[in-house]
C-alpha positions as CSV (number, residue, x, y, z in Angstrom):
1,X,0.0,0.0,0.0
2,X,1.3,3.5,-0.9
3,X,-0.7,5.1,1.9
4,X,1.5,6.3,4.8
5,X,0.9,5.7,8.5
6,X,-0.4,8.8,10.4
7,X,2.0,10.8,12.5
8,X,2.0,10.3,16.2
9,X,-0.5,12.5,18.1
10,X,0.9,15.0,20.6
11,X,-0.1,14.5,24.3
12,X,-2.5,17.5,24.1
13,X,-4.1,16.1,20.9
14,X,-4.6,12.8,22.7
15,X,-6.1,14.6,25.7
16,X,-8.7,16.3,23.5
17,X,-9.6,13.0,22.0
18,X,-10.0,11.2,25.3
19,X,-12.2,14.0,26.6
20,X,-14.3,13.8,23.5
21,X,-14.6,10.0,23.9
22,X,-15.7,10.5,27.5
23,X,-18.5,12.8,26.3
24,X,-19.8,10.6,23.5
25,X,-19.2,7.1,24.9
26,X,-22.8,6.0,25.0
27,X,-24.2,2.5,24.6
28,X,-22.5,0.6,27.4
29,X,-19.2,-1.3,27.0
30,X,-20.1,-2.7,23.6
31,X,-21.1,0.7,22.2
32,X,-18.0,2.3,23.7
33,X,-15.7,-0.4,22.3
34,X,-17.3,0.1,18.9
35,X,-16.8,3.9,19.1
36,X,-13.1,3.4,19.9
37,X,-12.7,0.9,17.1
38,X,-14.3,3.3,14.6
39,X,-12.3,6.3,15.8
40,X,-8.9,4.8,16.6
41,X,-8.7,1.9,14.2
42,X,-10.6,3.0,11.1
43,X,-10.5,6.8,11.1
44,X,-7.5,8.1,13.0
45,X,-5.5,4.8,12.5
46,X,-3.6,5.3,15.7
47,X,-3.7,1.5,16.3
48,X,-4.3,-1.5,14.0
49,X,-7.2,-3.9,14.4
50,X,-5.0,-6.7,15.6
51,X,-3.3,-4.6,18.3
52,X,-6.7,-3.2,19.3
53,X,-8.2,-6.7,19.7
54,X,-5.1,-7.9,21.6
55,X,-5.6,-5.2,24.2
56,X,-9.3,-5.8,24.3
57,X,-8.9,-9.5,25.0
58,X,-6.7,-8.6,28.0
59,X,-9.2,-6.1,29.3
60,X,-12.1,-8.5,29.0
61,X,-10.5,-11.0,31.4
62,X,-10.0,-8.4,34.1
63,X,-12.5,-7.4,36.8
64,X,-13.7,-3.9,36.2
65,X,-15.2,-1.8,33.3
66,X,-13.5,-3.2,30.2
67,X,-14.1,-0.1,28.0
68,X,-12.5,2.2,30.5
69,X,-9.6,-0.2,30.9
70,X,-9.2,-0.4,27.1
71,X,-9.0,3.4,26.9
72,X,-6.4,3.4,29.7
73,X,-4.4,0.7,27.9
74,X,-4.4,2.6,24.6
75,X,-3.6,5.9,26.3
76,X,-0.6,4.1,28.0
77,X,0.5,2.6,24.7
78,X,0.6,6.0,23.2
79,X,2.1,8.1,26.0
80,X,3.1,5.9,28.9
81,X,1.8,6.1,32.4
82,X,0.6,9.7,32.1
83,X,-1.2,8.9,28.9
84,X,-3.0,5.9,30.6
85,X,-4.0,7.9,33.6
86,X,-5.3,10.8,31.5
87,X,-7.2,8.5,29.1
88,X,-8.8,6.6,32.0
89,X,-9.8,9.7,34.0
90,X,-11.2,11.6,31.0
91,X,-13.2,8.5,30.0
92,X,-15.2,8.7,33.2
93,X,-15.0,12.4,34.2
94,X,-17.8,13.7,31.9
95,X,-20.1,10.9,33.1
96,X,-19.3,11.6,36.8
97,X,-20.1,15.3,36.4
98,X,-23.3,14.6,34.4
99,X,-24.5,12.0,36.9
100,X,-23.9,14.3,39.8
101,X,-26.2,16.8,38.1
102,X,-28.8,14.2,37.2
103,X,-28.7,12.7,40.6
104,X,-29.4,16.1,42.1
105,X,-32.2,16.7,39.6
106,X,-33.6,13.2,40.2
107,X,-34.0,13.9,43.9
108,X,-35.3,17.4,43.3
109,X,-37.9,16.6,40.6
110,X,-38.8,13.0,41.5
111,X,-38.9,9.7,39.5
112,X,-41.8,10.4,37.1
113,X,-40.1,13.3,35.4
114,X,-36.9,11.3,35.0
115,X,-38.9,8.4,33.4
116,X,-40.3,10.8,30.7
117,X,-36.8,12.1,29.9
118,X,-35.3,8.6,29.6
119,X,-38.1,7.1,27.5
120,X,-36.3,7.5,24.1
121,X,-32.8,6.7,25.2
122,X,-33.2,3.0,26.1
123,X,-34.3,1.8,22.6
124,X,-31.2,3.6,21.1
125,X,-29.0,1.9,23.6
126,X,-30.3,-1.5,22.5
127,X,-29.6,-0.6,18.9
128,X,-26.0,0.5,19.7
129,X,-25.2,-2.7,21.6
130,X,-26.8,-5.0,18.9
131,X,-24.8,-3.2,16.2
132,X,-21.6,-3.5,18.2
133,X,-22.1,-7.3,18.4
134,X,-22.6,-7.5,14.6
135,X,-19.7,-5.2,13.8
136,X,-17.1,-6.9,16.0
137,X,-18.4,-10.4,15.0
138,X,-18.3,-9.7,11.3
139,X,-14.6,-8.7,11.6
140,X,-13.3,-11.5,13.8
141,X,-15.4,-14.7,13.4
142,X,-13.7,-16.5,10.5
143,X,-14.3,-20.2,11.5
144,X,-17.4,-22.3,12.3
145,X,-15.9,-23.2,15.7
146,X,-15.8,-19.5,16.6
147,X,-19.5,-19.2,15.8
148,X,-20.1,-22.2,18.0
149,X,-18.3,-20.5,20.9
150,X,-20.5,-17.4,20.4
151,X,-23.6,-19.6,20.7
152,X,-22.2,-21.5,23.7
153,X,-21.3,-18.2,25.5
154,X,-24.8,-16.7,24.7
155,X,-26.6,-19.8,26.0
156,X,-24.5,-20.1,29.2
157,X,-25.1,-16.5,30.1
158,X,-28.8,-16.8,29.3
159,X,-29.4,-19.9,31.4
160,X,-27.2,-19.0,34.4
161,X,-28.8,-17.6,37.5
162,X,-25.6,-16.0,38.9
163,X,-23.2,-14.5,36.3
164,X,-20.6,-12.9,38.7
165,X,-18.1,-15.7,38.3
166,X,-19.5,-17.3,35.1
167,X,-18.0,-14.9,32.6
168,X,-14.3,-15.3,33.6
169,X,-14.9,-19.1,33.6
170,X,-16.3,-18.8,30.1
171,X,-13.3,-16.8,28.9
172,X,-10.9,-19.4,30.4
173,X,-12.9,-22.2,28.8
174,X,-12.8,-20.4,25.5
175,X,-9.1,-19.9,25.7
176,X,-8.6,-23.6,26.5
177,X,-10.8,-24.7,23.6
178,X,-8.9,-22.3,21.3
179,X,-5.6,-23.8,22.4
180,X,-6.9,-27.4,21.8
181,X,-8.2,-26.4,18.4
182,X,-5.2,-24.2,17.5
183,X,-4.3,-26.2,14.4
184,X,-7.8,-25.6,13.0
185,X,-8.2,-22.1,14.2
186,X,-4.7,-20.9,13.3
187,X,-5.8,-19.0,10.2
188,X,-8.7,-17.5,12.2
189,X,-6.4,-16.7,15.1
190,X,-3.9,-14.9,12.9
191,X,-6.8,-13.3,11.0
192,X,-8.1,-11.7,14.1
193,X,-5.1,-9.6,14.1
194,X,-5.0,-8.9,10.4
195,X,-7.9,-10.4,8.5
196,X,-7.0,-8.6,5.3
197,X,-4.7,-5.9,4.0
198,X,-5.4,-2.6,5.7
199,X,-4.1,1.0,5.7
200,X,-1.0,1.3,7.8
201,X,-1.6,2.4,11.4
202,X,0.7,4.4,13.7
203,X,0.9,1.3,16.0
204,X,0.6,-1.5,13.4
205,X,0.6,-5.3,13.8
206,X,4.3,-5.4,13.4
207,X,5.2,-2.1,15.1
208,X,7.7,-2.7,18.0
209,X,6.4,-2.0,21.5
210,X,7.3,1.5,22.7
211,X,10.3,1.8,25.2
212,X,8.0,2.4,28.2
213,X,6.5,-1.0,27.6
214,X,9.7,-2.7,28.7
215,X,9.3,-4.7,31.9
216,X,11.2,-3.0,34.7
217,X,10.3,-4.7,37.9
218,X,11.4,-1.8,40.1
219,X,9.2,0.6,38.2
220,X,6.2,-1.7,38.3
221,X,6.7,-2.2,42.1
222,X,6.7,1.6,42.5
223,X,3.5,1.9,40.6
224,X,1.8,-0.8,42.7
225,X,3.0,0.7,46.0
226,X,1.9,4.2,45.0
227,X,-1.5,3.1,43.8
228,X,-2.2,0.9,46.9
229,X,-0.9,3.5,49.3
230,X,-3.1,6.2,47.6
231,X,-6.2,4.2,48.1
232,X,-5.3,3.3,51.7
233,X,-4.6,6.9,52.7
234,X,-7.9,8.1,51.2
235,X,-9.8,5.4,53.0
236,X,-8.0,6.3,56.3
237,X,-8.9,10.0,55.8
238,X,-12.5,9.1,55.2
239,X,-12.6,7.1,58.4
240,X,-11.1,10.0,60.3
241,X,-13.1,12.8,58.8
242,X,-16.0,11.0,57.2
243,X,-18.6,12.1,59.7
244,X,-21.3,9.4,60.2
245,X,-19.2,6.7,58.5
246,X,-21.2,6.4,55.3
247,X,-18.3,7.6,53.1
248,X,-15.7,5.1,54.5
249,X,-18.2,2.3,54.2
250,X,-18.8,3.2,50.6
251,X,-15.1,3.2,50.0
252,X,-14.6,-0.2,51.4
253,X,-17.7,-1.6,49.7
254,X,-17.0,-0.3,46.2
255,X,-13.4,-1.6,46.4
256,X,-14.9,-5.1,47.0
257,X,-17.4,-4.6,44.1
258,X,-14.6,-3.5,41.8
259,X,-12.8,-6.7,42.3
260,X,-15.9,-8.7,41.5
261,X,-16.9,-6.9,38.3
262,X,-16.2,-9.7,35.9
263,X,-18.2,-9.8,32.8
264,X,-19.4,-6.2,32.9
265,X,-21.6,-4.1,35.1
266,X,-24.7,-6.3,34.7
267,X,-22.8,-9.3,36.1
268,X,-22.0,-7.5,39.4
269,X,-25.3,-5.6,39.7
270,X,-27.0,-8.3,41.9
271,X,-24.1,-7.9,44.4
272,X,-24.3,-4.1,44.3
273,X,-28.1,-4.2,44.6
274,X,-28.1,-6.6,47.6
275,X,-25.7,-4.5,49.6
276,X,-26.6,-0.9,48.6
277,X,-30.3,-1.6,49.1
278,X,-30.6,-4.3,51.7
279,X,-27.3,-4.3,53.7
280,X,-26.6,-0.5,53.9
281,X,-29.9,1.0,52.9
282,X,-28.3,3.7,50.8
283,X,-31.0,3.6,48.2
284,X,-34.4,1.9,47.6
285,X,-35.1,-0.8,44.9
286,X,-37.0,1.7,42.8
287,X,-34.1,4.2,43.0
288,X,-31.7,1.4,42.0
289,X,-33.7,0.7,38.8
290,X,-33.9,4.5,38.0
291,X,-30.1,4.7,38.6
292,X,-29.5,1.9,36.0
293,X,-31.7,3.9,33.5
294,X,-29.6,7.0,34.1
295,X,-26.4,4.9,33.7
296,X,-27.6,3.5,30.4
297,X,-28.5,6.9,29.1
298,X,-25.3,8.8,29.9
299,X,-21.8,8.5,28.5
300,X,-19.2,6.4,30.3
301,X,-19.2,2.9,31.7
302,X,-22.5,1.5,33.0
303,X,-20.8,0.8,36.3
304,X,-20.9,4.6,36.7
305,X,-24.3,3.9,38.3
306,X,-22.2,3.7,41.5
307,X,-21.9,7.5,41.3
308,X,-25.7,7.7,41.5
309,X,-25.7,5.3,44.4
310,X,-23.0,7.3,46.2
311,X,-24.8,10.6,45.6
312,X,-28.2,9.4,46.7
313,X,-26.8,7.4,49.7
314,X,-24.7,10.3,51.0
315,X,-27.1,13.2,50.2
316,X,-30.1,11.6,51.9
317,X,-33.7,12.7,51.7
318,X,-32.7,16.3,52.1
319,X,-30.7,16.2,48.8
320,X,-27.6,17.8,50.5
321,X,-25.5,18.7,47.5
322,X,-22.1,18.7,49.2
323,X,-22.6,15.3,50.8
324,X,-24.0,13.9,47.6
325,X,-21.0,15.1,45.6
326,X,-18.6,13.6,48.1
327,X,-20.5,10.2,48.0
328,X,-20.4,10.2,44.2
329,X,-16.7,10.9,44.1
330,X,-15.9,8.3,46.8
331,X,-17.9,5.6,45.0
332,X,-16.2,6.4,41.6
333,X,-12.7,6.7,43.0
334,X,-12.7,3.3,44.7
335,X,-14.5,1.6,41.8
336,X,-11.9,2.6,39.3
337,X,-8.6,2.6,41.2
338,X,-8.1,-1.2,40.8
339,X,-8.7,-0.8,37.1
340,X,-5.8,1.6,36.7
341,X,-3.5,-0.7,38.6
342,X,-4.5,-3.7,36.6
343,X,-3.6,-1.9,33.3
344,X,-0.5,-0.1,34.4
345,X,1.0,-3.2,36.0
346,X,-0.2,-5.8,33.4
347,X,0.1,-3.9,30.1
348,X,3.9,-4.4,29.7
349,X,3.5,-8.2,30.1
350,X,0.6,-8.2,27.6
351,X,2.7,-6.3,25.1
352,X,5.5,-8.9,25.5
353,X,2.9,-11.7,24.8
354,X,1.9,-10.0,21.5
355,X,4.5,-11.8,19.4
356,X,3.6,-15.3,20.7
357,X,1.8,-17.0,17.8
358,X,0.6,-19.8,20.1
359,X,-1.7,-17.2,21.7
360,X,-3.4,-16.3,18.4
361,X,-6.1,-19.1,18.5
362,X,-6.9,-18.8,22.2
363,X,-7.3,-15.0,21.8
364,X,-9.6,-15.5,18.8
365,X,-11.7,-17.9,20.9
366,X,-11.9,-15.4,23.7
367,X,-13.1,-12.8,21.2
368,X,-15.8,-15.2,20.1
369,X,-16.9,-15.6,23.8
370,X,-17.0,-11.8,24.1
371,X,-19.3,-11.5,21.1
372,X,-21.6,-14.0,22.7
373,X,-21.6,-11.8,25.9
374,X,-22.4,-8.7,23.9
375,X,-25.3,-10.5,22.2
376,X,-26.6,-11.6,25.7
377,X,-26.5,-8.0,26.8
378,X,-28.4,-6.9,23.7
379,X,-31.1,-9.5,24.4
380,X,-31.3,-8.7,28.1
381,X,-31.7,-5.0,27.4
382,X,-34.0,-5.7,24.5
383,X,-36.4,-7.8,26.7
384,X,-36.6,-5.0,29.3
385,X,-37.1,-2.2,26.7
386,X,-39.2,-3.9,24.1
387,X,-41.3,-6.1,26.4
388,X,-41.5,-4.0,29.6
389,X,-44.8,-5.5,30.9
390,X,-44.9,-8.7,28.8
391,X,-46.5,-6.9,25.8
392,X,-44.6,-5.5,22.8
393,X,-43.8,-1.8,22.9
394,X,-44.2,-0.8,19.3
395,X,-42.7,2.6,19.7
396,X,-39.6,1.2,21.4
397,X,-39.3,-1.5,18.7
398,X,-39.5,1.1,15.9
399,X,-36.9,3.3,17.6
400,X,-34.6,0.4,18.1
401,X,-34.9,-0.9,14.5
402,X,-34.5,2.6,13.1
403,X,-31.4,3.1,15.2
404,X,-29.8,-0.2,14.2
405,X,-30.5,0.5,10.5
406,X,-29.0,4.0,10.7
407,X,-25.8,2.6,12.3
408,X,-25.6,-0.4,9.9
409,X,-26.1,1.7,6.8
410,X,-23.7,4.4,8.2
411,X,-26.3,7.1,7.9
412,X,-25.7,8.4,11.5
413,X,-23.2,7.9,14.2
414,X,-23.8,6.7,17.7
415,X,-24.4,10.1,19.3
416,X,-26.9,11.4,16.7
417,X,-28.8,8.1,16.9
418,X,-29.1,8.4,20.7
419,X,-29.9,12.1,20.6
420,X,-32.7,11.7,18.0
421,X,-34.1,8.7,19.8
422,X,-34.1,10.6,23.1
423,X,-35.9,13.6,21.6
424,X,-38.6,11.5,19.7
425,X,-39.1,9.1,22.6
426,X,-39.3,11.8,25.2
427,X,-41.9,13.8,23.2
428,X,-44.0,10.7,22.6
429,X,-43.9,9.8,26.3
430,X,-44.8,13.4,27.2
431,X,-47.8,13.5,24.8
432,X,-49.1,10.1,25.9
């Protein structure tokens, strides 16, 4: 190919992009991953499809929000530790600020007004997730065995009553199957990195890892100690100056939840629901459901619903703004701190594994299991949105179908689809 690879973005240029991503990353993890693939792989060409999937597969096996971890990984790959921290923080900052405002409005206005405002967003979210499953699957599933793994992952997640530990088990099983079938999957495994000739990327399939990706045990130990010490010091400060004790309890609880968030936010929501509602009484069941709706309709990871829980739990019935902001910030900080450590400590080892051809087939199998999980999420959301009371919601079905077609035909991007659906759905809900 005569086309040249793009020039390396400056740190300030990357900052502008990560901030933009944080503002437009609607659609849950599947939609966010699709946005990053479109922007970074296809348009800007900062990274190749193979390198993108290699990073994604690592993030999928970690506890925590995989889309935010992927942004952190890619930011680290471009600009080292400062790039990873900046990308990860900017990915969640707009969502945190928006959810603080929405949480205040939710308590001030009451649930009915919020339901009207969110009526058109949910169908668009379903369309975005379904489109992401199709887009990633069409680029990576090149063997019947991989399609079988998609179906197996989908069925396992659909039939399981508790998914907290099921998803990591599925990923390990997929990797083992990929290893056993590596002779058959070898073309597909290699194809997942580079299915067909592509325009050169800044960080291409054969681009050497950057110098900061070298494994220096002393440097990694310093990162680990600083990160753990930072979290411990904040928690101690909360215990000493946290007033009634709500904030330190939130810090301890959301750290535990972060370490259990395998398979995305929906997998850990039963655990969060049980403790936030029943054990601590921070919110009511109805407020939890409304918080999920707000999380689905705002940019950023769905696990950002913890900011809503933190705000409502700390603000109380009086809607104390200062206490609510503190609760939202504490919940967010302790939810995401482990994710930064997982990426900054593990990324150098993941980069070293990139050249191991023996991993190609297992990673392709993991990608297939991930596609099955995205399909399961689309079906779960679709059932809640399209069949809210056991009867088909024709309006929601129309908005979902229109959104999917607009994305599939490349008529509109993710943000315009969500915005138009929100306006149309909100107006119809208001009029009826």
